[in-house]
C-alpha positions as CSV (number, residue, x, y, z in Angstrom):
1,M,124.9,61.5,91.3
2,D,125.8,61.0,87.6
3,D,129.3,60.8,86.2
4,C,129.2,64.3,84.8
5,C,128.9,65.8,88.2
6,I,131.3,63.4,89.8
7,D,134.2,64.5,87.6
8,K,133.2,68.2,87.9
9,T,132.4,68.6,84.3
10,C,128.9,69.9,85.2
11,A,130.5,72.5,87.4
12,I,132.9,73.6,84.7
13,D,130.2,73.8,82.1
14,G,128.0,75.8,84.4
15,L,130.8,78.2,85.2
16,R,131.4,78.8,81.5
17,E,127.7,79.3,80.8
18,R,127.4,81.9,83.6
19,Q,130.5,83.7,82.3
20,T,129.2,83.8,78.8
21,A,125.8,85.1,79.8
22,T,127.4,87.9,81.9
23,L,129.9,88.9,79.1
24,R,127.1,89.1,76.5
25,F,125.1,91.4,78.7
26,V,128.0,93.8,79.6
27,L,129.0,93.7,75.9
28,L,125.6,95.0,74.8
29,V,125.5,97.6,77.5
30,N,128.9,99.0,76.7
31,A,128.3,99.0,72.9
32,A,125.1,100.9,73.4
33,M,126.7,103.4,75.8
34,F,129.6,103.9,73.4
35,V,127.2,105.2,70.8
36,V,125.4,107.4,73.3
37,E,128.5,108.9,74.8
38,L,130.3,109.4,71.5
39,V,127.5,111.4,69.9
40,S,126.9,113.3,73.1
41,G,130.6,114.0,73.6
42,L,131.0,115.4,70.0
43,L,127.8,117.5,70.4
44,A,128.9,118.8,73.8
45,G,132.5,119.4,72.9
46,S,133.7,117.4,75.9
47,V,137.0,115.6,75.8
48,A,136.2,113.8,79.1
49,L,132.9,112.5,77.7
50,L,134.5,111.5,74.4
51,A,137.3,109.7,76.3
52,D,134.7,107.9,78.4
53,S,132.9,106.9,75.2
54,L,136.1,105.4,73.8
55,D,136.4,103.6,77.1
56,M,133.0,102.0,76.4
57,L,134.1,101.0,72.9
58,G,137.3,99.5,74.3
59,D,135.4,97.5,76.8
60,A,133.0,96.3,74.2
61,L,135.9,95.0,72.2
62,V,137.5,93.5,75.4
63,Y,134.3,91.7,76.3
64,G,134.1,90.4,72.7
65,F,137.6,88.9,73.0
66,S,136.6,87.4,76.4
67,L,133.5,85.8,74.9
68,Y,135.7,84.2,72.3
69,V,138.1,82.6,74.7
70,V,135.7,81.8,77.7
71,A,135.6,78.1,76.8
72,R,139.3,77.9,75.8
73,G,142.4,77.0,77.7
74,P,144.6,79.4,79.8
75,V,147.1,80.1,76.9
76,W,144.3,81.4,74.7
77,K,142.9,83.5,77.6
78,A,146.4,85.0,78.2
79,R,146.8,85.8,74.5
80,A,143.4,87.4,74.5
81,S,144.4,89.5,77.5
82,I,147.5,90.8,75.6
83,A,145.2,91.7,72.7
84,K,142.9,93.5,75.2
85,A,145.9,95.4,76.7
86,T,146.9,96.5,73.2
87,V,143.4,97.8,72.6
88,M,143.4,99.8,75.9
89,G,146.9,101.2,75.1
90,L,145.8,102.3,71.6
91,F,142.7,104.1,73.0
92,G,145.0,105.7,75.6
93,L,147.1,107.1,72.8
94,F,144.0,108.3,70.9
95,V,142.7,110.2,73.9
96,F,146.2,111.7,74.3
97,G,145.8,113.1,70.8
98,Q,142.4,114.6,71.6
99,L,144.0,116.2,74.7
100,V,146.6,117.9,72.6
101,Y,143.9,119.2,70.2
102,K,141.9,120.6,73.1
103,L,145.0,122.3,74.5
104,L,145.5,124.0,71.2
105,F,141.8,124.9,70.6
106,H,140.0,125.5,73.9
107,Q,136.2,125.0,73.9
108,L,133.9,125.2,76.9
109,P,131.9,122.0,77.0
110,M,128.1,121.8,77.5
111,V,127.8,121.0,81.2
112,E,124.2,119.8,81.1
113,T,125.0,117.1,78.6
114,M,128.2,116.1,80.4
115,G,126.2,115.6,83.7
116,A,123.2,113.8,82.2
117,I,125.2,111.4,80.1
118,G,127.9,110.9,82.7
119,A,125.2,109.9,85.3
120,L,123.6,107.5,82.8
121,A,127.0,105.9,82.1
122,L,127.7,105.6,85.8
123,A,124.4,103.7,86.3
124,A,125.0,101.4,83.4
125,N,128.5,100.5,84.5
126,G,127.4,100.1,88.1
127,V,125.1,97.2,86.9
128,C,128.0,95.7,84.9
129,F,130.4,96.0,87.8
130,A,127.9,94.2,90.1
131,L,127.5,91.3,87.6
132,L,131.3,91.0,87.0
133,W,132.2,91.1,90.7
134,R,131.5,87.4,91.4
135,H,133.6,86.4,88.4
136,R,136.7,88.5,89.2
137,A,138.8,85.7,90.7
138,E,137.8,82.8,88.4
139,D,140.6,83.2,85.8
140,I,142.8,85.8,84.1
141,N,140.2,86.4,81.4
142,M,137.4,87.4,83.8
143,R,139.8,89.3,86.0
144,S,140.8,91.5,83.1
145,V,137.2,92.4,82.3
146,W,136.5,93.1,85.9
147,L,139.4,95.5,85.9
148,C,137.9,97.2,82.9
149,S,134.6,97.6,84.6
150,R,136.2,99.0,87.8
151,N,138.0,101.6,85.6
152,D,134.7,102.5,84.0
153,L,133.2,103.5,87.3
154,I,136.2,105.7,88.2
155,A,136.0,107.4,84.7
156,N,132.3,107.9,85.0
157,A,132.6,109.6,88.4
158,A,135.4,111.7,87.1
159,V,133.3,113.0,84.2
160,L,130.5,114.0,86.7
161,L,133.1,115.9,88.8
162,A,134.5,117.5,85.7
163,A,131.0,118.7,84.7
164,L,130.5,120.2,88.2
165,A,133.9,121.9,88.0
166,V,133.3,123.3,84.6
167,R,130.0,124.9,85.8
168,I,131.7,126.4,88.8
169,T,134.8,127.7,87.1
170,L,133.4,128.4,83.6
171,S,136.7,126.9,82.3
172,S,137.5,123.9,80.0
173,W,140.4,122.9,82.2
174,P,138.5,120.4,84.4
175,D,137.3,118.7,81.3
176,I,140.8,118.5,79.9
177,T,142.2,117.3,83.2
178,V,139.7,114.5,83.5
179,G,140.5,113.5,79.9
180,A,144.2,113.3,80.9
181,L,143.4,111.2,83.9
182,I,141.3,108.7,81.8
183,C,144.2,108.5,79.4
184,V,146.6,107.6,82.2
185,M,144.2,105.0,83.5
186,F,144.0,103.4,80.0
187,L,147.7,103.1,79.7
188,R,148.2,101.8,83.3
189,S,145.5,99.2,82.9
190,A,147.0,98.1,79.6
191,F,150.3,97.6,81.3
192,L,148.9,95.6,84.2
193,V,146.8,93.3,82.0
194,A,149.7,92.7,79.7
195,R,152.0,91.9,82.6
196,E,149.6,89.4,84.1
197,A,149.1,87.8,80.7
198,R,152.8,87.5,79.9
199,A,153.3,85.9,83.3
200,E,150.7,83.3,82.5
201,L,152.3,82.6,79.1
202,K,155.7,82.3,80.7
203,L,154.3,79.8,83.2
204,N,153.0,77.7,80.2
205,H,156.3,78.2,78.3
206,V,154.5,79.9,75.3
207,Q,155.3,83.0,73.3
208,P,152.4,85.6,73.2
209,F,151.5,85.0,69.5
210,A,153.5,81.8,68.7
211,A,152.0,79.3,66.2
212,A,149.0,77.6,67.8
213,G,149.6,74.2,69.2
214,P,147.9,72.1,71.9
215,L,146.6,74.7,74.3
216,G,145.1,72.7,77.0
């Protein structure tokens, strides 16, 4: 057995390669689904579908951050997680603004579009979730992207339920309610990720965005 494998360097390099390959794939999936859901949400007049599209964009940015730090030390990974939490929080506030608008100007969304695009998003995120499952306990970076993927599935299922409820009730309230739930999920996830990241930085005696030094 060569020296590389004896000192576990091979194992570490292999882990990073697997993480990078997975992150690239889920990044492409989420970026593509963001475009599909954004256009569909605007055309269908669905705040739930629009919120889910922003979830996809947020995740694409999250995976981009994660790709950047996958081969870096724990301090960089914790800082990236804080950045990811900030992104999720901002999107949560954006969705809140959309909810206020829909409350003021009610519009019955197109149920067929909500259902079809919601099902497509659920299938895409199901694949991403399965790929990220094996990485969820490897480090804080991969755990944060796994949490995002888990939230995606919940949001996708909620969009489908909203579409069914809108069809039954002929009311926009189910769509608005699901948008509100997605907003809460955004903000809660942002808080949890930021809390874990700050704990990691505290453990390493580093401020979140202090001047860069040896990061290990």
